[in-house]
N, C-alpha and C positions, 0 to 999 in steps of 0.2 A: 723416213717414217719415222722414227725417233725423234726427230727434230719436230713436226707436228703433233705429235702427244704433248710434249713439253709448251706448246705456246697456245695450246687449248685450255684455256680458264675456265672455261663452263662448270658448272654442275650437272652430275647425272641424275635421271628421275628419281633413284634409289634414296640418294644423298638429301633431296630435297623432299622426300616423304619422311625419313627417317629425321629431319630438321624439324618439321610441323608437327611430328607425332610427339617429339620430346616437348618441346613449346606449348602443347596441348594439355599433357600431362602437367608440366611446371603449370600453365595457368589454373587447371583446373584443382589443385592443391592450394594455390593461392586464393581463390574463388573460397572454399571451403575452409579457409584460415578465418577470411574477414566475415563470411556468414553466420559464423559459429560468433567471431568476438560480437559483431552488431545484435544475433538476438541473444546474447551474454548483458550486452549492455542495456537492450531494452528491459528484461526481465529484471534484472536489479536496479535500474530507474522504476519501473514501475513498484515495485517491493519498499523501493525509498518514498515514494509519494504516498503509500499506505501507511508505514510505519509513523513519518512525518505530521501526518493526518490524523491518527490514532493517537498520535503524542500531544499534539495540540488539544484535541478534545479534553483529554483526560488531566491536563492542566487547566483547562477552561472551567472542569466540573470542579477540580479539586482548590481554583480559587474561589469557585462559587461558593462551596461547599464549608468552606474550613474554619469560618467565621459565621458563619450561618446559625439562626435561631430558628424553635418549631420546626425543627426538619419529619416531614413525613413520608413514609413510601406508600404507595399504591402499585399492594402485590400484584394486581390482575391486570395491570396496565404497563408495569417497569415503569410509572413515572417516579420521580419525588418530587414534592414540593416544599418551601420552604421558605422563609419571611421574605424575601426579595422576588420571589418568583418561584420557575418549577423548570426541571432539565426531564425531555423524554423523545421517542422516538417517532418522529412523523413521517413518512412518504420514506423508509429508508436513512433519513438522515435525521444526530442529533442537532433538538432543536431547544434552545434557550429562551425561556419566556422571561422578562423582567416589563413590569409597567404596561400590560397587555399586548406589548411589541414582540415578535417571534423571529430570534436570529438563529438558522442553522451554523453547526458550528463542526459539519461535516459536508462535504459534498458528494453528490451520488456519482460524479464521474470519476472519483478517486476513490470509494468504500462505499458498499450499501451496508446499512448496518440493519441486523433483523435480530439482536438480542443489545438489552442495554438491563444490567441488572445489580442491584442496590441490596447490600446486608447487614445489618447493625450488629455490634459485639463490644457491649459496653461504651465505651465514647469512640470505638474506632469504627469507621463507613469503607465497608469492601465492594470497590466498584467494578464491574466485567462487563468489557464491552466485545460483542461478536458480530463479525460483519465478513461479507465476499466482496473481491474484487468486479469490478463491472464484468470482467472477461472470463469470470466466474474458476478463476484456479486455485479454490480454496479458501478455508475461511482464516478469518486473523483473529486472533484475540488477543485481548490485553487485560489484565487484572492486575489492580492495586488495591492499596489501602490508605485511606486518610486520616487523619489524627485530627479529632473535632474537637475544636478548642469551645466553644458555646454549644455544648451536650444540652439538648432537652430534644428529645427524638419520641416519634412515635410510629407504631407499625399498623398500618390499616388493610 
């Protein structure tokens, strides 16, 4: 009788169920870890795209206005006009208009701009850009100051 038990190499049903349940717990922990990392990567990637877009817009605005002459702010529209063109918000994008050609400097699939505000203080121009991500997960705001070198400004 002892001899037949030693020769039987099979697993009992209890051992099989225990192995499957331990494997299930290990796989669920692994899935939770991978899912968390995937969601974190997507959130950081989206935030990076928004920050990059806002940074590009702010550098473009600064480059256009730093040496501009005859700068005029249209308070009721959030538009700024200068000697070479104008910058304004149109359909959720910041638009640069030069020589009657409009070029969007932000993209709606990255950020939807709802506020573009300019304010003078002597020869400094404060710029504020506020937008929301397309998935509506909160406002993103950039505020910075440009030192104007050819200062001849007007408020309207």
